[in-house]
C-alpha positions as CSV (number, residue, x, y, z in Angstrom):
1,M,19.9,-33.7,14.6
2,S,18.9,-34.9,18.1
3,A,17.6,-31.7,19.5
4,N,14.3,-30.1,18.7
5,P,15.2,-27.3,16.3
6,S,12.9,-24.9,18.1
7,Q,14.9,-25.4,21.3
8,L,18.4,-24.8,19.8
9,F,18.5,-21.3,21.1
10,S,16.7,-19.4,23.8
11,F,14.2,-17.1,22.2
12,D,13.8,-14.1,24.6
13,L,12.8,-11.1,22.5
14,R,11.7,-8.9,25.3
15,A,12.6,-5.2,25.1
16,D,15.5,-3.7,27.0
17,S,15.0,-1.6,30.1
18,V,13.6,1.3,28.1
19,P,10.1,0.2,27.0
20,E,9.7,0.1,23.2
21,P,6.4,1.0,21.4
22,R,4.2,-1.9,21.8
23,H,3.2,-2.3,18.1
24,A,6.7,-2.0,16.9
25,L,7.8,-4.7,19.3
26,Q,5.0,-6.9,18.2
27,L,5.9,-6.5,14.6
28,A,9.6,-7.3,15.2
29,D,8.6,-10.4,17.2
30,L,6.3,-11.5,14.4
31,A,9.0,-11.0,11.7
32,V,11.5,-13.1,13.5
33,D,9.0,-15.7,14.4
34,V,8.0,-15.9,10.7
35,L,11.7,-16.5,9.7
36,W,11.8,-19.3,12.3
37,A,8.6,-20.8,10.9
38,E,10.0,-20.7,7.3
39,A,13.2,-22.3,8.4
40,L,11.5,-25.0,10.4
41,L,9.1,-25.9,7.6
42,T,10.0,-29.4,6.3
43,P,10.4,-30.8,3.6
44,K,11.2,-27.8,1.4
45,P,12.8,-28.4,-2.0
46,A,16.5,-27.7,-1.9
47,L,16.2,-25.3,1.0
48,V,17.6,-25.5,4.5
49,D,15.1,-27.3,6.7
50,A,15.0,-29.8,9.6
51,R,16.4,-32.6,7.3
52,G,19.6,-30.7,6.4
53,S,21.1,-28.0,4.2
54,G,19.4,-28.7,0.9
55,A,21.4,-27.3,-2.0
56,H,23.5,-25.1,0.4
57,R,27.0,-25.7,1.6
58,D,27.4,-22.8,4.0
59,M,24.1,-22.9,5.9
60,D,22.2,-25.3,8.1
61,L,19.2,-25.0,10.4
62,P,21.0,-23.6,13.4
63,T,22.6,-21.0,11.1
64,M,19.2,-19.9,9.8
65,L,17.7,-19.7,13.3
66,K,20.7,-17.6,14.6
67,S,20.4,-15.3,11.6
68,A,16.7,-14.8,12.2
69,R,17.2,-14.0,15.8
70,S,20.0,-11.5,15.0
71,L,17.5,-9.5,12.9
72,H,15.0,-8.6,15.7
73,G,16.6,-5.2,16.3
74,T,16.6,-4.5,12.6
75,F,12.8,-5.1,12.3
76,L,12.2,-3.2,15.5
77,S,14.1,-0.2,14.2
78,M,12.2,-0.4,10.9
79,A,8.8,-0.5,12.6
80,K,9.7,2.4,14.9
81,A,11.0,4.4,11.9
82,A,7.8,3.9,9.9
83,G,5.2,4.3,12.7
84,G,3.0,7.4,12.1
85,R,4.6,8.3,8.8
86,E,3.6,8.1,5.1
87,P,5.7,6.4,2.3
88,D,8.3,8.8,1.0
89,Q,11.9,8.8,-0.2
90,A,13.2,9.8,3.3
91,L,11.5,6.8,4.8
92,R,12.7,4.5,2.0
93,E,16.3,5.6,2.5
94,Q,16.1,5.3,6.3
95,L,14.7,1.7,6.0
96,A,17.6,1.0,3.6
97,R,20.2,2.2,6.1
98,I,18.6,0.0,8.8
99,G,18.5,-2.9,6.4
100,R,22.2,-2.6,5.6
101,S,23.0,-2.5,9.3
102,G,20.8,-5.6,9.7
103,E,22.8,-7.4,7.0
104,R,26.0,-6.8,9.0
105,C,24.3,-8.3,12.1
106,M,23.2,-11.3,10.0
107,F,26.8,-11.9,8.6
108,A,28.2,-11.6,12.1
109,A,25.7,-14.2,13.4
110,T,26.2,-16.6,10.5
111,G,30.0,-16.3,10.1
112,G,29.5,-14.7,6.7
113,S,26.6,-16.7,5.2
114,N,23.9,-14.8,3.4
115,A,20.9,-16.4,5.2
116,H,18.3,-13.6,5.0
117,R,19.3,-10.7,2.8
118,G,16.3,-11.1,0.7
119,A,14.0,-11.6,3.7
120,I,15.3,-8.3,5.2
121,W,14.1,-6.5,2.1
122,V,10.7,-8.3,1.9
123,L,9.8,-8.5,5.5
124,G,11.3,-5.1,6.2
125,L,8.9,-3.5,3.7
126,L,5.9,-5.3,5.2
127,V,6.9,-4.5,8.8
128,A,7.1,-0.8,7.8
129,A,3.8,-1.0,6.0
130,R,2.1,-2.6,9.0
131,A,3.7,0.1,11.3
132,I,2.3,2.8,9.1
133,Q,-1.2,1.2,9.2
134,G,-1.0,1.2,13.0
135,E,-2.3,-1.3,15.6
136,A,-5.9,-2.4,15.4
137,S,-7.4,-1.6,18.9
138,P,-10.0,-3.9,20.2
139,R,-13.6,-2.7,20.5
140,G,-12.7,0.8,19.2
141,E,-10.4,1.6,22.2
142,S,-7.8,4.3,21.6
143,P,-4.2,3.0,21.1
144,P,-1.7,3.4,24.0
145,R,-0.2,6.9,24.5
146,G,2.5,7.4,21.9
147,E,1.3,4.8,19.5
148,S,0.1,5.6,16.0
149,R,-3.7,5.6,15.6
150,P,-5.1,2.7,13.4
151,R,-6.8,3.7,10.2
152,C,-8.6,0.4,9.8
153,E,-7.7,-3.3,10.0
154,A,-6.0,-3.7,6.7
155,G,-5.9,-7.0,4.8
156,P,-2.8,-8.5,3.1
157,R,-3.5,-6.8,-0.2
158,E,-3.6,-3.4,1.3
159,T,-0.5,-4.0,3.4
160,A,1.4,-5.2,0.3
161,A,0.2,-2.2,-1.7
162,L,1.5,0.1,1.0
163,A,4.8,-1.7,1.0
164,A,5.0,-1.2,-2.8
165,R,4.6,2.5,-2.4
166,I,7.7,2.5,-0.1
167,A,9.7,0.3,-2.4
168,A,9.0,2.5,-5.4
169,F,11.2,5.3,-4.1
170,P,14.8,5.0,-5.1
171,D,17.6,4.8,-2.5
172,R,20.0,7.5,-3.5
173,Y,22.6,6.3,-1.0
174,A,22.7,2.6,-1.9
175,P,26.3,1.5,-2.3
176,A,27.3,0.4,-5.7
177,Q,27.2,-3.4,-5.8
178,D,26.7,-6.0,-8.4
179,S,24.7,-8.6,-6.6
180,H,23.8,-12.1,-7.9
181,G,20.2,-11.1,-8.2
182,A,21.0,-7.9,-10.1
183,R,23.1,-9.8,-12.6
184,A,20.4,-12.4,-13.0
185,C,17.8,-9.6,-13.7
186,R,20.0,-8.1,-16.4
187,R,21.0,-11.4,-18.0
188,Y,17.5,-13.0,-18.1
189,G,15.3,-9.9,-18.3
190,V,13.3,-10.7,-15.1
191,R,12.2,-8.1,-12.5
192,G,13.7,-9.6,-9.4
193,A,13.0,-8.8,-5.7
194,R,12.6,-5.0,-6.2
195,G,10.2,-5.5,-9.1
196,E,8.1,-7.9,-7.2
197,A,7.9,-5.5,-4.3
198,V,7.0,-2.5,-6.5
199,A,4.3,-4.5,-8.1
200,G,2.7,-5.1,-4.7
201,F,4.0,-8.6,-4.2
202,P,1.7,-10.4,-6.7
203,H,3.2,-13.8,-6.0
204,V,2.2,-13.4,-2.4
205,V,-1.3,-11.9,-2.6
206,E,-2.4,-13.6,-5.8
207,V,-0.5,-16.9,-5.7
208,G,0.9,-17.9,-2.3
209,L,-1.8,-16.8,0.1
210,P,-4.7,-18.2,-2.1
211,A,-2.8,-21.6,-2.3
212,M,-2.3,-21.6,1.5
213,W,-6.0,-20.8,2.2
214,A,-7.2,-23.4,-0.4
215,A,-5.1,-26.1,1.2
216,R,-6.5,-25.3,4.6
217,A,-10.0,-25.3,3.2
218,K,-9.4,-28.9,1.9
219,G,-8.3,-30.0,5.4
220,A,-4.6,-29.8,5.0
221,D,-2.5,-29.2,8.2
222,E,-0.4,-26.0,8.6
223,T,2.8,-27.6,7.3
224,C,1.1,-28.8,4.1
225,A,-0.7,-25.5,3.6
226,R,2.6,-23.6,3.8
227,L,4.3,-26.1,1.5
228,D,1.6,-25.7,-1.0
229,A,2.0,-21.9,-0.9
230,L,5.7,-22.3,-1.5
231,V,5.2,-24.7,-4.4
232,A,2.6,-22.4,-6.0
233,I,5.0,-19.5,-5.9
234,M,7.8,-21.7,-7.3
235,A,5.5,-22.7,-10.3
236,T,5.5,-19.2,-11.7
237,L,8.1,-17.0,-10.0
238,D,11.3,-16.1,-12.0
239,D,13.4,-16.8,-9.0
240,T,16.8,-15.0,-9.4
241,C,18.4,-17.4,-6.9
242,L,17.6,-20.3,-9.2
243,L,18.7,-18.4,-12.2
244,H,22.0,-17.4,-10.6
245,R,22.8,-20.9,-9.4
246,G,21.5,-23.0,-12.3
247,G,20.4,-20.7,-15.1
248,K,17.3,-21.2,-17.2
249,P,17.4,-25.0,-16.9
250,A,17.2,-24.9,-13.1
251,L,14.4,-22.4,-13.2
252,E,12.4,-24.5,-15.7
253,A,13.0,-27.7,-13.7
254,A,11.8,-26.0,-10.6
255,Q,8.7,-24.6,-12.2
256,R,7.9,-27.9,-13.9
257,G,8.3,-29.9,-10.7
258,A,6.2,-27.4,-8.8
259,R,3.4,-27.7,-11.3
260,E,3.6,-31.5,-11.1
261,T,3.4,-31.4,-7.3
262,L,0.2,-29.2,-7.5
263,M,-1.4,-31.2,-10.2
264,A,-0.8,-34.4,-8.2
265,G,-2.8,-33.0,-5.3
266,G,-0.3,-30.9,-3.4
267,S,1.9,-31.8,-0.5
268,S,-0.9,-33.3,1.6
269,S,-1.6,-36.1,-0.9
270,P,0.7,-39.1,-1.3
271,A,1.2,-38.5,-5.0
272,G,1.9,-34.8,-4.4
273,R,4.4,-35.5,-1.6
274,R,6.3,-37.9,-3.9
275,A,6.4,-35.2,-6.6
276,L,7.6,-32.7,-4.0
277,L,10.4,-35.0,-3.0
278,R,11.4,-35.6,-6.6
279,L,11.6,-31.9,-7.1
280,D,13.8,-31.6,-4.0
281,A,16.2,-34.3,-5.4
282,E,16.3,-32.6,-8.8
283,L,17.2,-29.2,-7.5
284,V,19.7,-30.5,-5.0
285,K,21.4,-32.4,-7.9
286,R,21.5,-29.1,-9.8
287,N,22.8,-27.3,-6.7
288,A,20.0,-24.7,-7.2
289,S,17.9,-23.3,-4.3
290,P,14.6,-21.3,-4.6
291,G,15.7,-18.7,-2.1
292,G,13.5,-16.0,-3.6
293,C,10.4,-18.2,-3.3
294,A,11.3,-18.8,0.4
295,D,11.4,-15.1,1.0
296,L,7.9,-14.7,-0.5
297,L,6.7,-17.6,1.5
298,A,7.8,-15.7,4.6
299,A,5.8,-12.8,3.4
300,C,2.8,-15.0,3.1
301,I,3.2,-16.3,6.6
302,F,3.7,-12.7,7.9
303,L,0.6,-11.4,6.2
304,D,-1.5,-14.4,7.2
305,S,-0.5,-14.3,10.8
306,G,-2.3,-11.3,12.2
307,G,-3.9,-11.9,15.5
308,R,-3.4,-15.7,15.6
309,K,-0.9,-17.9,17.4
310,S,2.8,-17.5,16.5
311,P,3.7,-18.8,13.1
312,A,6.4,-21.2,14.5
313,T,4.0,-22.5,17.1
314,A,1.4,-23.2,14.5
315,L,3.6,-25.7,12.8
316,R,3.8,-27.8,16.0
317,A,0.1,-27.6,16.8
C-alpha cells in the first residue's frame, strides 16, 4: 500500500450547523479515533493491519477505516442519549436501537462486511458510561450551559463498572438472531461479549491496561505497549471469534502463542517479536482471527486516552 493509511480518507468530524454538546462530540471523536488506532496498529496476529487482511477475506485496512468513520454519528447519538442519566433499562434499550442503526451504517460503508459490530457494543457502552460521568472541568469551573455536571474524574475501573450496570439490563426489543458469537457461547460454555461487559470488562481493567502500562514503564513505545496489551488479552480471553472460526484448537493455539510472546519479553524484544510473528502465521494458517481481543484492545485505548493526544496520532509520535 503506497499511501499512508492515515491519509486514505479525509477525517473531518466537525459537528453540523447545529452545535452538538461538547462532551458528546468529544466522546464520539475519541471512539472513532480509537478504532482508527486499533486498525492501524501493526503487526497484529491474524487481524487486519497495515500489512494486509490477516485471516480475513472480506476486509482490508481501507474498509476498517471507512467503517470506523461511518460510526461517528452512532457514538455521538449514544453519548447524547446517556448524558445526565442513570443506567436503566430504557437507556439500555435506547443504546441498543442506536447500535443497530450503527450496524446498518457500518454495512453500508463496508459493502456488507462486519468490521465493527463487536466494537459498537464495547465502545458504545463505554461512551455512554463516560457521558453519564460527565466532562471533567478544569480548575473546578462549571461545565458549559446544557452540559452534564461532572461528579468526579473517574478512572478506567469506575467507567467500566458503570458500563457494566448498563449492559446488565436486558434488551426486550432485540431482534431474534443466532449470531456466531451466541452459537460459540452455547457450544463452548463461554460468556462472550455480553458476559465480559456485565462483569465490568475484566480483560480490559485487569489484563490489557496493566500490560500496556507495564510495557510503557519498561520503555516500550506506544505501538509495542498496545501490542502487549492485545497479546495479554489473547492469552486468557475465550474469544468467540476464534472459537467460531477455528474451534477449541484455534483458541488454544492463540492463547499458547500469546503466552509464549509475553514470556519471551513482549513485542518490544527481538525474541518476543519473533514469537508474535509466529503466532500471526499460525492463526492465519488456521483462518482464525481474534476479533474479540481486538475489540477489548480498543476499549483499553479508549479508557487510557483521557486528556492526552489522539490515540491514532500517538502511534506516529
